C-alpha positions as CSV (number, residue, x, y, z in Angstrom):
1,M,92.6,82.7,102.8
2,S,91.6,83.5,99.3
3,N,93.9,85.1,96.8
4,N,92.3,88.1,94.9
5,F,95.0,88.2,92.2
6,P,94.3,86.6,88.9
7,K,96.2,83.4,88.1
8,V,98.9,84.0,85.5
9,S,100.9,81.3,83.9
10,P,104.7,82.0,83.6
11,D,104.3,82.7,79.8
12,G,101.4,84.9,80.5
13,L,103.6,87.7,81.9
14,V,104.7,88.6,78.4
15,K,101.6,90.7,77.9
16,I,99.3,92.1,80.5
17,D,95.7,93.1,79.4
18,A,95.5,96.8,79.7
19,S,91.8,96.7,80.5
20,A,92.5,94.4,83.5
21,T,95.1,96.8,84.9
22,D,92.7,99.7,84.3
23,F,90.0,97.8,86.3
24,F,92.3,97.1,89.3
25,R,93.6,100.7,89.2
26,S,90.0,102.0,89.3
27,F,89.0,99.4,91.9
28,D,91.9,100.4,94.2
29,R,91.3,104.1,93.7
30,A,87.6,103.6,94.7
31,L,88.6,101.8,97.9
32,D,91.0,104.6,98.8
33,L,88.4,107.2,98.2
34,A,85.9,105.3,100.3
35,C,88.4,105.0,103.1
36,K,88.8,108.7,103.0
37,N,85.0,109.2,103.3
38,Q,84.9,110.7,99.8
39,I,81.8,108.6,99.0
40,D,80.5,110.4,95.9
41,D,83.9,110.2,94.3
42,A,84.2,106.6,95.3
43,I,80.8,105.9,93.7
44,A,82.0,107.4,90.4
45,E,85.1,105.3,90.5
46,W,83.1,102.1,91.3
47,K,80.9,102.8,88.3
48,K,84.0,103.1,86.2
49,A,85.3,99.8,87.5
50,V,82.0,98.1,86.8
51,G,82.1,99.5,83.2
52,L,85.7,98.1,82.8
53,N,84.8,94.7,84.1
54,P,81.0,94.0,84.3
55,E,81.7,90.4,85.4
56,E,83.4,91.4,88.6
57,A,80.9,91.0,91.5
58,K,83.1,92.7,94.1
59,A,82.9,96.0,92.1
60,Y,79.0,95.8,92.1
61,F,78.9,94.9,95.8
62,N,81.2,97.8,96.8
63,L,79.2,100.2,94.5
64,A,76.0,99.1,96.3
65,L,77.5,99.6,99.7
66,A,78.8,103.1,98.8
67,A,75.4,104.0,97.3
68,E,73.7,102.9,100.5
69,L,76.1,104.8,102.6
70,S,75.6,107.9,100.5
71,A,71.8,107.7,100.8
72,R,72.1,107.3,104.6
73,I,74.4,110.3,104.9
74,A,72.0,112.4,102.7
75,L,69.1,111.3,105.0
76,Y,71.0,112.1,108.1
77,E,72.0,115.5,106.8
78,G,68.4,116.3,105.8
79,R,69.2,116.5,102.0
80,V,66.4,114.0,101.4
81,S,63.3,113.1,103.4
82,P,62.4,109.6,104.4
83,R,59.7,107.8,102.4
């Protein structure tokens, strides 16, 4: 089982990088929104997470999944037409 938490040395707890906490807060908020089927809001939050940490692949992956789901919902609801 993999651990998704960053490795922190004991002396590293003196200061926590604010941008890292902002990223994880945004990441968690996006997951919560997606679980509540608030896909457009989740997409906005994933974009924010990607902007906070562009090197985090999980944020890009989840953003892509949410965008795909949003497109499928729009197609199903008739808001867009198939190509």
